[in-house]
C-alpha positions as CSV (number, residue, x, y, z in Angstrom):
1,M,112.7,107.1,106.3
2,P,110.8,110.3,105.3
3,Q,113.9,112.0,105.6
4,R,115.2,110.1,102.0
5,L,112.0,110.6,99.7
6,T,111.7,113.2,98.1
7,F,108.4,114.5,94.9
8,M,108.9,115.0,91.5
9,D,107.1,116.7,89.2
10,N,107.0,114.1,86.8
11,A,108.2,110.7,86.5
12,T,111.0,111.7,83.5
13,A,112.0,113.9,86.3
14,G,112.0,111.1,89.5
15,A,113.8,108.8,86.6
16,N,116.8,111.8,85.6
17,A,118.0,112.2,89.7
18,V,118.0,108.3,89.7
19,L,120.3,107.6,86.5
20,R,122.5,111.6,87.0
21,S,122.8,110.5,90.7
22,L,124.9,107.3,89.5
23,R,128.5,107.2,89.0
24,W,128.9,105.7,85.9
25,R,132.4,104.3,84.7
26,A,133.6,104.1,81.2
27,G,132.3,100.3,79.7
28,E,128.9,100.0,82.2
29,R,126.0,99.5,80.3
30,I,122.4,99.7,81.8
31,V,119.6,97.5,81.1
32,I,116.6,98.4,80.9
33,A,113.8,95.7,79.8
34,D,111.0,97.9,77.6
35,C,110.5,101.6,77.1
36,K,108.8,102.0,73.8
37,D,106.5,104.2,75.6
38,Y,109.1,106.3,77.3
39,G,110.6,107.9,75.1
40,P,112.4,110.2,78.0
41,L,114.0,107.5,79.3
42,L,115.8,105.5,76.5
43,A,116.9,108.9,75.2
44,F,118.3,109.5,78.1
45,V,120.1,105.5,78.2
46,R,120.9,105.9,74.9
47,S,122.8,109.1,75.3
């Protein structure tokens, strides 16, 4: 399945690409374990 792999500039870009590709509906929630050390992901999830 190499055709389904890609390289990203960094982990933030990869996480954003995945989260933005999902179809979120009103009222849905995301559960994250702990990202106090990973501010960009926390900022995206809160937006």
